[in-house]
ZATORDREN-929530 format. One record per residue: x, y negated, z of N, C-alpha, C in turn; residue in one letter. Coordinates in steps of 0.2 Angstrom, whole numbers, padded with zeros to 4 digits. Last residue first. Example, Ala and Ser with C-alpha at 12.3 -4.5 7.8 and 13.67 -1.06 7.14 Angstrom:
<bavo n_X="0064" n_Y="0011" n_Z="0035" ca_X="0068" ca_Y="0005" ca_Z="0036" c_X="0064" c_Y="0000" c_Z="0039" resn="S"/>
<bavo n_X="0066" n_Y="0028" n_Z="0039" ca_X="0062" ca_Y="0022" ca_Z="0039" c_X="0066" c_Y="0016" c_Z="0039" resn="A"/>
***
This chain:
<bavo n_X="0536" n_Y="-0490" n_Z="0631" ca_X="0531" ca_Y="-0489" ca_Z="0636" c_X="0524" c_Y="-0488" c_Z="0633" resn="N"/>
<bavo n_X="0550" n_Y="-0490" n_Z="0628" ca_X="0545" ca_Y="-0487" ca_Z="0624" c_X="0539" c_Y="-0485" c_Z="0629" resn="N"/>
<bavo n_X="0566" n_Y="-0499" n_Z="0627" ca_X="0559" ca_Y="-0498" ca_Z="0630" c_X="0554" c_Y="-0495" c_Z="0625" resn="E"/>
<bavo n_X="0577" n_Y="-0498" n_Z="0619" ca_X="0578" ca_Y="-0499" ca_Z="0626" c_X="0571" c_Y="-0498" c_Z="0630" resn="I"/>
<bavo n_X="0585" n_Y="-0493" n_Z="0605" ca_X="0579" ca_Y="-0493" ca_Z="0608" c_X="0580" c_Y="-0494" c_Z="0616" resn="L"/>
<bavo n_X="0597" n_Y="-0505" n_Z="0598" ca_X="0596" ca_Y="-0498" ca_Z="0601" c_X="0589" c_Y="-0499" c_Z="0605" resn="V"/>
<bavo n_X="0597" n_Y="-0514" n_Z="0582" ca_X="0598" ca_Y="-0513" ca_Z="0589" c_X="0596" c_Y="-0506" c_Z="0591" resn="G"/>
<bavo n_X="0596" n_Y="-0518" n_Z="0570" ca_X="0589" ca_Y="-0518" ca_Z="0573" c_X="0591" c_Y="-0517" c_Z="0581" resn="N"/>
<bavo n_X="0610" n_Y="-0528" n_Z="0566" ca_X="0607" ca_Y="-0522" ca_Z="0566" c_X="0600" c_Y="-0523" c_Z="0570" resn="S"/>
<bavo n_X="0613" n_Y="-0542" n_Z="0569" ca_X="0613" ca_Y="-0539" ca_Z="0562" c_X="0609" c_Y="-0533" c_Z="0562" resn="I"/>
<bavo n_X="0616" n_Y="-0546" n_Z="0581" ca_X="0611" ca_Y="-0550" ca_Z="0578" c_X="0610" c_Y="-0547" c_Z="0570" resn="Y"/>
<bavo n_X="0624" n_Y="-0539" n_Z="0590" ca_X="0627" ca_Y="-0541" ca_Z="0584" c_X="0622" c_Y="-0545" c_Z="0580" resn="D"/>
<bavo n_X="0618" n_Y="-0533" n_Z="0601" ca_X="0622" ca_Y="-0539" ca_Z="0602" c_X="0626" c_Y="-0541" c_Z="0596" resn="E"/>
<bavo n_X="0601" n_Y="-0528" n_Z="0604" ca_X="0607" ca_Y="-0529" ca_Z="0600" c_X="0611" c_Y="-0534" c_Z="0602" resn="S"/>
<bavo n_X="0587" n_Y="-0518" n_Z="0608" ca_X="0592" ca_Y="-0523" ca_Z="0610" c_X="0598" c_Y="-0523" c_Z="0606" resn="Y"/>
<bavo n_X="0570" n_Y="-0516" n_Z="0606" ca_X="0576" ca_Y="-0515" ca_Z="0604" c_X="0581" c_Y="-0520" c_Z="0606" resn="Y"/>
<bavo n_X="0554" n_Y="-0510" n_Z="0612" ca_X="0559" ca_Y="-0515" ca_Z="0611" c_X="0566" c_Y="-0512" c_Z="0610" resn="W"/>
<bavo n_X="0537" n_Y="-0507" n_Z="0612" ca_X="0543" ca_Y="-0504" ca_Z="0610" c_X="0548" c_Y="-0510" c_Z="0609" resn="I"/>
<bavo n_X="0526" n_Y="-0515" n_Z="0614" ca_X="0528" ca_Y="-0511" ca_Z="0620" c_X="0535" c_Y="-0507" c_Z="0618" resn="R"/>
<bavo n_X="0517" n_Y="-0523" n_Z="0607" ca_X="0524" ca_Y="-0525" ca_Z="0609" c_X="0527" c_Y="-0521" c_Z="0615" resn="Y"/>
<bavo n_X="0507" n_Y="-0510" n_Z="0600" ca_X="0508" ca_Y="-0518" ca_Z="0601" c_X="0515" c_Y="-0520" c_Z="0602" resn="K"/>
<bavo n_X="0505" n_Y="-0497" n_Z="0598" ca_X="0509" ca_Y="-0499" ca_Z="0604" c_X="0510" c_Y="-0506" c_Z="0605" resn="T"/>
<bavo n_X="0497" n_Y="-0497" n_Z="0587" ca_X="0495" ca_Y="-0493" ca_Z="0592" c_X="0499" c_Y="-0495" c_Z="0598" resn="L"/>
<bavo n_X="0502" n_Y="-0507" n_Z="0578" ca_X="0495" ca_Y="-0508" ca_Z="0580" c_X="0493" c_Y="-0503" c_Z="0586" resn="E"/>
<bavo n_X="0517" n_Y="-0515" n_Z="0581" ca_X="0514" ca_Y="-0509" ca_Z="0579" c_X="0506" c_Y="-0509" c_Z="0582" resn="N"/>
<bavo n_X="0530" n_Y="-0526" n_Z="0579" ca_X="0523" ca_Y="-0525" ca_Z="0580" c_X="0520" c_Y="-0519" c_Z="0577" resn="Y"/>
<bavo n_X="0545" n_Y="-0524" n_Z="0585" ca_X="0542" ca_Y="-0524" ca_Z="0579" c_X="0535" c_Y="-0522" c_Z="0580" resn="F"/>
<bavo n_X="0554" n_Y="-0534" n_Z="0596" ca_X="0549" ca_Y="-0529" ca_Z="0596" c_X="0545" c_Y="-0530" c_Z="0589" resn="S"/>
<bavo n_X="0571" n_Y="-0537" n_Z="0602" ca_X="0566" ca_Y="-0537" ca_Z="0596" c_X="0561" c_Y="-0532" c_Z="0597" resn="T"/>
<bavo n_X="0583" n_Y="-0546" n_Z="0608" ca_X="0578" ca_Y="-0541" ca_Z="0610" c_X="0573" c_Y="-0542" c_Z="0605" resn="F"/>
<bavo n_X="0600" n_Y="-0550" n_Z="0607" ca_X="0594" ca_Y="-0551" ca_Z="0604" c_X="0589" c_Y="-0545" c_Z="0606" resn="Q"/>
<bavo n_X="0615" n_Y="-0561" n_Z="0609" ca_X="0610" ca_Y="-0555" ca_Z="0611" c_X="0603" c_Y="-0556" c_Z="0608" resn="R"/>
<bavo n_X="0620" n_Y="-0571" n_Z="0603" ca_X="0625" ca_Y="-0566" ca_Z="0605" c_X="0621" c_Y="-0560" c_Z="0607" resn="D"/>
<bavo n_X="0618" n_Y="-0583" n_Z="0590" ca_X="0615" ca_Y="-0578" ca_Z="0594" c_X="0619" c_Y="-0572" c_Z="0596" resn="F"/>
<bavo n_X="0625" n_Y="-0598" n_Z="0589" ca_X="0625" ca_Y="-0592" ca_Z="0586" c_X="0622" c_Y="-0587" c_Z="0592" resn="K"/>
<bavo n_X="0628" n_Y="-0611" n_Z="0595" ca_X="0623" ca_Y="-0610" ca_Z="0590" c_X="0622" c_Y="-0604" c_Z="0586" resn="K"/>
<bavo n_X="0636" n_Y="-0610" n_Z="0606" ca_X="0639" ca_Y="-0611" ca_Z="0600" c_X="0634" c_Y="-0611" c_Z="0594" resn="D"/>
<bavo n_X="0633" n_Y="-0608" n_Z="0619" ca_X="0631" ca_Y="-0614" ca_Z="0617" c_X="0635" c_Y="-0615" c_Z="0610" resn="N"/>
<bavo n_X="0634" n_Y="-0595" n_Z="0624" ca_X="0640" ca_Y="-0599" ca_Z="0625" c_X="0639" c_Y="-0606" c_Z="0621" resn="N"/>
<bavo n_X="0623" n_Y="-0587" n_Z="0621" ca_X="0626" ca_Y="-0587" ca_Z="0627" c_X="0632" c_Y="-0592" c_Z="0629" resn="M"/>
<bavo n_X="0609" n_Y="-0587" n_Z="0614" ca_X="0615" ca_Y="-0591" ca_Z="0612" c_X="0619" c_Y="-0591" c_Z="0619" resn="D"/>
<bavo n_X="0597" n_Y="-0574" n_Z="0612" ca_X="0602" ca_Y="-0578" ca_Z="0617" c_X="0608" c_Y="-0581" c_Z="0614" resn="F"/>
<bavo n_X="0581" n_Y="-0572" n_Z="0607" ca_X="0588" ca_Y="-0573" ca_Z="0606" c_X="0591" c_Y="-0577" c_Z="0611" resn="N"/>
<bavo n_X="0568" n_Y="-0561" n_Z="0605" ca_X="0571" ca_Y="-0565" ca_Z="0611" c_X="0578" c_Y="-0566" c_Z="0609" resn="I"/>
<bavo n_X="0555" n_Y="-0559" n_Z="0593" ca_X="0562" ca_Y="-0559" ca_Z="0595" c_X="0564" c_Y="-0564" c_Z="0601" resn="R"/>
<bavo n_X="0542" n_Y="-0550" n_Z="0586" ca_X="0544" ca_Y="-0555" ca_Z="0591" c_X="0552" c_Y="-0554" c_Z="0593" resn="V"/>
<bavo n_X="0532" n_Y="-0549" n_Z="0571" ca_X="0537" ca_Y="-0546" ca_Z="0576" c_X="0539" c_Y="-0552" c_Z="0580" resn="D"/>
<bavo n_X="0514" n_Y="-0554" n_Z="0570" ca_X="0521" ca_Y="-0555" ca_Z="0569" c_X="0526" c_Y="-0550" c_Z="0574" resn="P"/>
<bavo n_X="0501" n_Y="-0545" n_Z="0563" ca_X="0503" ca_Y="-0548" ca_Z="0569" c_X="0511" c_Y="-0548" c_Z="0568" resn="D"/>
<bavo n_X="0498" n_Y="-0548" n_Z="0545" ca_X="0498" ca_Y="-0544" ca_Z="0551" c_X="0501" c_Y="-0547" c_Z="0557" resn="R"/>
<bavo n_X="0488" n_Y="-0555" n_Z="0533" ca_X="0493" ca_Y="-0556" ca_Z="0538" c_X="0493" c_Y="-0551" c_Z="0544" resn="L"/>
<bavo n_X="0478" n_Y="-0553" n_Z="0524" ca_X="0483" ca_Y="-0548" ca_Z="0524" c_X="0488" c_Y="-0549" c_Z="0529" resn="T"/>
<bavo n_X="0470" n_Y="-0564" n_Z="0525" ca_X="0467" ca_Y="-0557" ca_Z="0526" c_X="0472" c_Y="-0552" c_Z="0527" resn="D"/>
<bavo n_X="0476" n_Y="-0578" n_Z="0534" ca_X="0476" ca_Y="-0574" ca_Z="0528" c_X="0473" c_Y="-0567" c_Z="0530" resn="S"/>
<bavo n_X="0483" n_Y="-0592" n_Z="0542" ca_X="0477" ca_Y="-0588" ca_Z="0541" c_X="0478" c_Y="-0584" c_Z="0534" resn="Q"/>
<bavo n_X="0493" n_Y="-0598" n_Z="0550" ca_X="0495" ca_Y="-0594" ca_Z="0544" c_X="0489" c_Y="-0589" c_Z="0542" resn="Y"/>
<bavo n_X="0488" n_Y="-0605" n_Z="0561" ca_X="0493" ca_Y="-0608" ca_Z="0556" c_X="0493" c_Y="-0604" c_Z="0549" resn="A"/>
<bavo n_X="0480" n_Y="-0595" n_Z="0567" ca_X="0477" ca_Y="-0601" ca_Z="0565" c_X="0481" c_Y="-0605" c_Z="0560" resn="E"/>
<bavo n_X="0490" n_Y="-0586" n_Z="0570" ca_X="0485" ca_Y="-0584" ca_Z="0565" c_X="0481" c_Y="-0590" c_Z="0563" resn="I"/>
<bavo n_X="0497" n_Y="-0594" n_Z="0580" ca_X="0500" ca_Y="-0590" ca_Z="0574" c_X="0495" c_Y="-0589" c_Z="0568" resn="F"/>
<bavo n_X="0487" n_Y="-0600" n_Z="0589" ca_X="0493" ca_Y="-0603" ca_Z="0586" c_X="0495" c_Y="-0600" c_Z="0579" resn="T"/>
<bavo n_X="0477" n_Y="-0592" n_Z="0593" ca_X="0475" ca_Y="-0599" ca_Z="0592" c_X="0481" c_Y="-0603" c_Z="0589" resn="D"/>
<bavo n_X="0482" n_Y="-0578" n_Z="0592" ca_X="0476" ca_Y="-0580" ca_Z="0589" c_X="0475" c_Y="-0588" c_Z="0588" resn="E"/>
<bavo n_X="0496" n_Y="-0579" n_Z="0598" ca_X="0494" ca_Y="-0575" ca_Z="0592" c_X="0488" c_Y="-0578" c_Z="0589" resn="L"/>
<bavo n_X="0495" n_Y="-0589" n_Z="0609" ca_X="0500" ca_Y="-0589" ca_Z="0604" c_X="0498" c_Y="-0585" c_Z="0597" resn="I"/>
<bavo n_X="0483" n_Y="-0587" n_Z="0616" ca_X="0485" ca_Y="-0594" ca_Z="0615" c_X="0491" c_Y="-0594" c_Z="0609" resn="N"/>
<bavo n_X="0479" n_Y="-0573" n_Z="0616" ca_X="0474" ca_Y="-0578" ca_Z="0614" c_X="0478" c_Y="-0584" c_Z="0612" resn="Q"/>
<bavo n_X="0491" n_Y="-0566" n_Z="0618" ca_X="0487" ca_Y="-0564" ca_Z="0613" c_X="0482" c_Y="-0569" c_Z="0611" resn="E"/>
<bavo n_X="0496" n_Y="-0573" n_Z="0630" ca_X="0500" ca_Y="-0573" ca_Z="0624" c_X="0495" c_Y="-0571" c_Z="0618" resn="F"/>
<bavo n_X="0485" n_Y="-0570" n_Z="0639" ca_X="0487" ca_Y="-0577" ca_Z="0637" c_X="0491" c_Y="-0577" c_Z="0631" resn="D"/>
<bavo n_X="0486" n_Y="-0556" n_Z="0640" ca_X="0481" ca_Y="-0559" ca_Z="0636" c_X="0482" c_Y="-0566" c_Z="0635" resn="E"/>
<bavo n_X="0503" n_Y="-0550" n_Z="0638" ca_X="0498" ca_Y="-0553" ca_Z="0642" c_X="0492" c_Y="-0555" c_Z="0637" resn="S"/>
<bavo n_X="0515" n_Y="-0547" n_Z="0633" ca_X="0510" ca_Y="-0541" ca_Z="0633" c_X="0504" c_Y="-0544" c_Z="0637" resn="N"/>
<bavo n_X="0523" n_Y="-0558" n_Z="0634" ca_X="0521" ca_Y="-0556" ca_Z="0627" c_X="0515" c_Y="-0551" c_Z="0628" resn="I"/>
<bavo n_X="0525" n_Y="-0558" n_Z="0648" ca_X="0521" ca_Y="-0563" ca_Z="0645" c_X="0518" c_Y="-0561" c_Z="0638" resn="Y"/>
<bavo n_X="0534" n_Y="-0547" n_Z="0648" ca_X="0528" ca_Y="-0547" ca_Z="0652" c_X="0523" c_Y="-0552" c_Z="0649" resn="D"/>
<bavo n_X="0544" n_Y="-0553" n_Z="0641" ca_X="0541" ca_Y="-0547" ca_Z="0638" c_X="0534" c_Y="-0546" c_Z="0642" resn="R"/>
<bavo n_X="0549" n_Y="-0563" n_Z="0649" ca_X="0546" ca_Y="-0565" ca_Z="0643" c_X="0542" c_Y="-0559" c_Z="0640" resn="I"/>
<bavo n_X="0554" n_Y="-0555" n_Z="0660" ca_X="0549" ca_Y="-0560" ca_Z="0661" c_X="0545" c_Y="-0562" c_Z="0655" resn="L"/>
<bavo n_X="0563" n_Y="-0547" n_Z="0653" ca_X="0557" ca_Y="-0544" ca_Z="0656" c_X="0552" c_Y="-0549" c_Z="0658" resn="H"/>
<bavo n_X="0573" n_Y="-0556" n_Z="0649" ca_X="0569" ca_Y="-0552" ca_Z="0644" c_X="0563" c_Y="-0550" c_Z="0647" resn="F"/>
<bavo n_X="0577" n_Y="-0561" n_Z="0661" ca_X="0574" ca_Y="-0565" ca_Z="0657" c_X="0570" c_Y="-0562" c_Z="0652" resn="V"/>
<bavo n_X="0583" n_Y="-0548" n_Z="0666" ca_X="0578" ca_Y="-0552" ca_Z="0670" c_X="0574" c_Y="-0556" c_Z="0665" resn="E"/>
<bavo n_X="0593" n_Y="-0546" n_Z="0656" ca_X="0587" ca_Y="-0542" ca_Z="0656" c_X="0581" c_Y="-0545" c_Z="0660" resn="F"/>
<bavo n_X="0601" n_Y="-0557" n_Z="0659" ca_X="0598" ca_Y="-0556" ca_Z="0652" c_X="0592" c_Y="-0552" c_Z="0652" resn="S"/>
<bavo n_X="0605" n_Y="-0554" n_Z="0672" ca_X="0601" ca_Y="-0560" ca_Z="0671" c_X="0598" c_Y="-0559" c_Z="0664" resn="E"/>
<bavo n_X="0613" n_Y="-0542" n_Z="0669" ca_X="0607" ca_Y="-0541" ca_Z="0673" c_X="0602" c_Y="-0548" c_Z="0672" resn="E"/>
<bavo n_X="0623" n_Y="-0547" n_Z="0661" ca_X="0618" ca_Y="-0542" ca_Z="0658" c_X="0612" c_Y="-0542" c_Z="0662" resn="E"/>
<bavo n_X="0624" n_Y="-0564" n_Z="0665" ca_X="0626" ca_Y="-0557" ca_Z="0666" c_X="0621" c_Y="-0553" c_Z="0662" resn="S"/>
<bavo n_X="0626" n_Y="-0578" n_Z="0653" ca_X="0622" ca_Y="-0574" ca_Z="0658" c_X="0625" c_Y="-0567" c_Z="0659" resn="P"/>
<bavo n_X="0638" n_Y="-0590" n_Z="0650" ca_X="0635" ca_Y="-0583" ca_Z="0648" c_X="0632" c_Y="-0580" c_Z="0654" resn="P"/>
<bavo n_X="0632" n_Y="-0607" n_Z="0652" ca_X="0637" ca_Y="-0602" ca_Z="0653" c_X="0634" c_Y="-0595" c_Z="0652" resn="N"/>
<bavo n_X="0621" n_Y="-0612" n_Z="0646" ca_X="0627" ca_Y="-0616" ca_Z="0647" c_X="0633" c_Y="-0612" c_Z="0648" resn="R"/>
<bavo n_X="0611" n_Y="-0604" n_Z="0633" ca_X="0614" ca_Y="-0604" ca_Z="0640" c_X="0620" c_Y="-0609" c_Z="0640" resn="W"/>
<bavo n_X="0596" n_Y="-0605" n_Z="0624" ca_X="0603" ca_Y="-0607" ca_Z="0624" c_X="0605" c_Y="-0608" c_Z="0632" resn="T"/>
<bavo n_X="0585" n_Y="-0595" n_Z="0617" ca_X="0587" ca_Y="-0597" ca_Z="0623" c_X="0595" c_Y="-0599" c_Z="0623" resn="I"/>
<bavo n_X="0571" n_Y="-0594" n_Z="0607" ca_X="0579" ca_Y="-0595" ca_Z="0606" c_X="0581" c_Y="-0598" c_Z="0613" resn="N"/>
<bavo n_X="0559" n_Y="-0583" n_Z="0603" ca_X="0561" ca_Y="-0587" ca_Z="0609" c_X="0569" c_Y="-0588" c_Z="0608" resn="W"/>
<bavo n_X="0549" n_Y="-0582" n_Z="0588" ca_X="0556" ca_Y="-0581" ca_Z="0592" c_X="0556" c_Y="-0586" c_Z="0598" resn="E"/>
<bavo n_X="0539" n_Y="-0573" n_Z="0578" ca_X="0539" ca_Y="-0577" ca_Z="0583" c_X="0546" c_Y="-0576" c_Z="0587" resn="I"/>
<bavo n_X="0541" n_Y="-0571" n_Z="0560" ca_X="0538" ca_Y="-0569" ca_Z="0566" c_X="0538" c_Y="-0575" c_Z="0571" resn="G"/>
<bavo n_X="0545" n_Y="-0573" n_Z="0547" ca_X="0550" ca_Y="-0572" ca_Z="0552" c_X="0547" c_Y="-0570" c_Z="0559" resn="G"/>
<bavo n_X="0535" n_Y="-0577" n_Z="0539" ca_X="0538" ca_Y="-0570" ca_Z="0538" c_X="0543" c_Y="-0568" c_Z="0543" resn="H"/>
<bavo n_X="0530" n_Y="-0589" n_Z="0546" ca_X="0525" ca_Y="-0584" ca_Z="0543" c_X="0529" c_Y="-0577" c_Z="0542" resn="R"/>
<bavo n_X="0537" n_Y="-0592" n_Z="0562" ca_X="0538" ca_Y="-0592" ca_Z="0555" c_X="0533" c_Y="-0587" c_Z="0552" resn="H"/>
<bavo n_X="0539" n_Y="-0601" n_Z="0577" ca_X="0536" ca_Y="-0596" ca_Z="0573" c_X="0537" c_Y="-0597" c_Z="0566" resn="M"/>
<bavo n_X="0547" n_Y="-0604" n_Z="0593" ca_X="0545" ca_Y="-0606" ca_Z="0586" c_X="0542" c_Y="-0600" c_Z="0583" resn="Q"/>
<bavo n_X="0553" n_Y="-0611" n_Z="0607" ca_X="0549" ca_Y="-0606" ca_Z="0605" c_X="0546" c_Y="-0608" c_Z="0598" resn="L"/>
<bavo n_X="0568" n_Y="-0613" n_Z="0616" ca_X="0564" ca_Y="-0615" ca_Z="0610" c_X="0560" c_Y="-0610" c_Z="0608" resn="K"/>
<bavo n_X="0576" n_Y="-0619" n_Z="0629" ca_X="0572" ca_Y="-0614" ca_Z="0627" c_X="0568" c_Y="-0617" c_Z="0621" resn="I"/>
<bavo n_X="0592" n_Y="-0623" n_Z="0636" ca_X="0586" ca_Y="-0625" ca_Z="0632" c_X="0583" c_Y="-0619" c_Z="0630" resn="K"/>
<bavo n_X="0600" n_Y="-0619" n_Z="0647" ca_X="0601" ca_Y="-0626" ca_Z="0644" c_X="0594" c_Y="-0628" c_Z="0641" resn="K"/>
<bavo n_X="0601" n_Y="-0609" n_Z="0660" ca_X="0598" ca_Y="-0610" ca_Z="0654" c_X="0598" c_Y="-0617" c_Z="0653" resn="I"/>
<bavo n_X="0608" n_Y="-0609" n_Z="0673" ca_X="0612" ca_Y="-0609" ca_Z="0667" c_X="0608" c_Y="-0609" c_Z="0660" resn="D"/>
<bavo n_X="0598" n_Y="-0607" n_Z="0682" ca_X="0601" ca_Y="-0613" ca_Z="0682" c_X="0605" c_Y="-0614" c_Z="0675" resn="D"/>
<bavo n_X="0584" n_Y="-0599" n_Z="0682" ca_X="0590" ca_Y="-0598" ca_Z="0680" c_X="0593" c_Y="-0604" c_Z="0678" resn="F"/>
<bavo n_X="0572" n_Y="-0604" n_Z="0688" ca_X="0574" ca_Y="-0598" ca_Z="0691" c_X="0582" c_Y="-0596" c_Z="0688" resn="Q"/>
<bavo n_X="0569" n_Y="-0615" n_Z="0680" ca_X="0570" ca_Y="-0616" ca_Z="0687" c_X="0573" c_Y="-0610" c_Z="0690" resn="D"/>
<bavo n_X="0568" n_Y="-0609" n_Z="0667" ca_X="0574" ca_Y="-0614" ca_Z="0669" c_X="0575" c_Y="-0615" c_Z="0676" resn="K"/>
<bavo n_X="0557" n_Y="-0601" n_Z="0669" ca_X="0563" ca_Y="-0598" ca_Z="0668" c_X="0569" c_Y="-0603" c_Z="0669" resn="L"/>
<bavo n_X="0547" n_Y="-0611" n_Z="0672" ca_X="0549" ca_Y="-0606" ca_Z="0677" c_X="0556" c_Y="-0603" c_Z="0676" resn="E"/>
<bavo n_X="0547" n_Y="-0617" n_Z="0659" ca_X="0549" ca_Y="-0621" ca_Z="0665" c_X="0551" c_Y="-0616" c_Z="0671" resn="N"/>
<bavo n_X="0543" n_Y="-0607" n_Z="0651" ca_X="0549" ca_Y="-0610" ca_Z="0650" c_X="0552" c_Y="-0614" c_Z="0656" resn="S"/>
<bavo n_X="0530" n_Y="-0605" n_Z="0656" ca_X="0535" ca_Y="-0600" ca_Z="0657" c_X="0542" c_Y="-0603" c_Z="0656" resn="L"/>
<bavo n_X="0524" n_Y="-0618" n_Z="0653" ca_X="0525" ca_Y="-0616" ca_Z="0660" c_X="0530" c_Y="-0610" c_Z="0661" resn="E"/>
<bavo n_X="0524" n_Y="-0617" n_Z="0639" ca_X="0528" ca_Y="-0623" ca_Z="0643" c_X="0529" c_Y="-0620" c_Z="0650" resn="R"/>
<bavo n_X="0515" n_Y="-0607" n_Z="0637" ca_X="0522" ca_Y="-0606" ca_Z="0635" c_X="0527" c_Y="-0611" c_Z="0639" resn="S"/>
<bavo n_X="0504" n_Y="-0613" n_Z="0643" ca_X="0507" ca_Y="-0607" ca_Z="0646" c_X="0514" c_Y="-0606" c_Z="0644" resn="D"/>
<bavo n_X="0502" n_Y="-0624" n_Z="0634" ca_X="0502" ca_Y="-0625" ca_Z="0641" c_X="0506" c_Y="-0619" c_Z="0644" resn="A"/>
<bavo n_X="0512" n_Y="-0622" n_Z="0619" ca_X="0506" ca_Y="-0621" ca_Z="0623" c_X="0507" c_Y="-0622" c_Z="0630" resn="T"/>
<bavo n_X="0520" n_Y="-0624" n_Z="0606" ca_X="0520" ca_Y="-0628" ca_Z="0612" c_X="0513" c_Y="-0627" c_Z="0615" resn="N"/>
<bavo n_X="0531" n_Y="-0619" n_Z="0594" ca_X="0525" ca_Y="-0617" ca_Z="0597" c_X="0525" c_Y="-0621" c_Z="0604" resn="I"/>
<bavo n_X="0537" n_Y="-0626" n_Z="0578" ca_X="0537" ca_Y="-0626" ca_Z="0585" c_X="0531" c_Y="-0623" c_Z="0588" resn="K"/>
<bavo n_X="0540" n_Y="-0617" n_Z="0564" ca_X="0535" ca_Y="-0622" ca_Z="0567" c_X="0536" c_Y="-0621" c_Z="0575" resn="Q"/>
<bavo n_X="0552" n_Y="-0616" n_Z="0551" ca_X="0549" ca_Y="-0614" ca_Z="0557" c_X="0545" c_Y="-0619" c_Z="0560" resn="Y"/>
<bavo n_X="0547" n_Y="-0615" n_Z="0533" ca_X="0551" ca_Y="-0618" ca_Z="0539" c_X="0548" c_Y="-0615" c_Z="0545" resn="T"/>
<bavo n_X="0550" n_Y="-0607" n_Z="0518" ca_X="0546" ca_Y="-0608" ca_Z="0523" c_X="0550" c_Y="-0611" c_Z="0529" resn="A"/>
<bavo n_X="0552" n_Y="-0610" n_Z="0502" ca_X="0557" ca_Y="-0610" ca_Z="0508" c_X="0552" c_Y="-0612" c_Z="0514" resn="C"/>
<bavo n_X="0543" n_Y="-0612" n_Z="0492" ca_X="0545" ca_Y="-0606" ca_Z="0494" c_X="0549" c_Y="-0605" c_Z="0500" resn="G"/>
<bavo n_X="0542" n_Y="-0626" n_Z="0491" ca_X="0536" ca_Y="-0623" ca_Z="0494" c_X="0538" c_Y="-0615" c_Z="0496" resn="S"/>
<bavo n_X="0555" n_Y="-0628" n_Z="0486" ca_X="0553" ca_Y="-0631" ca_Z="0492" c_X="0547" c_Y="-0628" c_Z="0495" resn="L"/>
<bavo n_X="0554" n_Y="-0622" n_Z="0473" ca_X="0559" ca_Y="-0620" ca_Z="0478" c_X="0557" c_Y="-0622" c_Z="0485" resn="L"/>
<bavo n_X="0544" n_Y="-0629" n_Z="0467" ca_X="0543" ca_Y="-0622" ca_Z="0469" c_X="0548" c_Y="-0619" c_Z="0474" resn="L"/>
<bavo n_X="0549" n_Y="-0642" n_Z="0467" ca_X="0543" ca_Y="-0641" ca_Z="0471" c_X="0542" c_Y="-0633" c_Z="0472" resn="I"/>
<bavo n_X="0560" n_Y="-0639" n_Z="0458" ca_X="0561" ca_Y="-0641" ca_Z="0465" c_X="0555" c_Y="-0640" c_Z="0470" resn="S"/>
<bavo n_X="0554" n_Y="-0636" n_Z="0447" ca_X="0558" ca_Y="-0631" ca_Z="0450" c_X="0559" c_Y="-0633" c_Z="0457" resn="A"/>
<bavo n_X="0548" n_Y="-0648" n_Z="0444" ca_X="0544" ca_Y="-0642" ca_Z="0445" c_X="0548" c_Y="-0637" c_Z="0449" resn="L"/>
<bavo n_X="0560" n_Y="-0656" n_Z="0441" ca_X="0555" ca_Y="-0657" ca_Z="0447" c_X="0550" c_Y="-0652" c_Z="0449" resn="G"/>
<bavo n_X="0565" n_Y="-0649" n_Z="0431" ca_X="0569" ca_Y="-0649" ca_Z="0437" c_X="0564" c_Y="-0651" c_Z="0443" resn="V"/>
<bavo n_X="0555" n_Y="-0651" n_Z="0421" ca_X="0557" ca_Y="-0644" ca_Z="0423" c_X="0561" c_Y="-0644" c_Z="0430" resn="I"/>
<bavo n_X="0555" n_Y="-0665" n_Z="0421" ca_X="0549" ca_Y="-0661" ca_Z="0423" c_X="0551" c_Y="-0654" c_Z="0425" resn="V"/>
<bavo n_X="0568" n_Y="-0667" n_Z="0416" ca_X="0566" ca_Y="-0670" ca_Z="0422" c_X="0560" c_Y="-0666" c_Z="0425" resn="K"/>
<bavo n_X="0567" n_Y="-0661" n_Z="0403" ca_X="0572" ca_Y="-0658" ca_Z="0408" c_X="0570" c_Y="-0660" c_Z="0415" resn="Q"/>
<bavo n_X="0558" n_Y="-0669" n_Z="0397" ca_X="0556" ca_Y="-0662" ca_Z="0398" c_X="0561" c_Y="-0659" c_Z="0403" resn="S"/>
<bavo n_X="0566" n_Y="-0680" n_Z="0395" ca_X="0560" ca_Y="-0681" ca_Z="0399" c_X="0558" c_Y="-0674" c_Z="0402" resn="K"/>
<bavo n_X="0576" n_Y="-0675" n_Z="0386" ca_X="0578" ca_Y="-0678" ca_Z="0393" c_X="0572" c_Y="-0678" c_Z="0398" resn="M"/>
***
């Protein structure tokens, strides 16, 4: 009986340590960008910026009312411009992500911009950039099903 408890306890520890969680990203410039987006787009209810060792970096944007395609792409372009800035590289990648997940084998994370367009806790639109050493975050894909990688929309 005692050995079963030990086995269950060890299994629980292994399970919990293997289940990584998301960590909130909260830097001065990311807060500034979030505030600018909320000021510019009244229907944005919430913006959550988070990271995960294996899942990358995500912007999860919840809308009160569904945005038009034009508004979606405007928000995407504003965030994309920030992602390709020195501020993002320094404050998010180096000072936050790499600091939290230091490892010699760790590569730069993929980035996703997710839209919950009707406040149902499901993502309806997704913009994704899979990090590449040559192109950094200049290749983007767009998806409306959150399952596929989507279609190529930018390759700058």
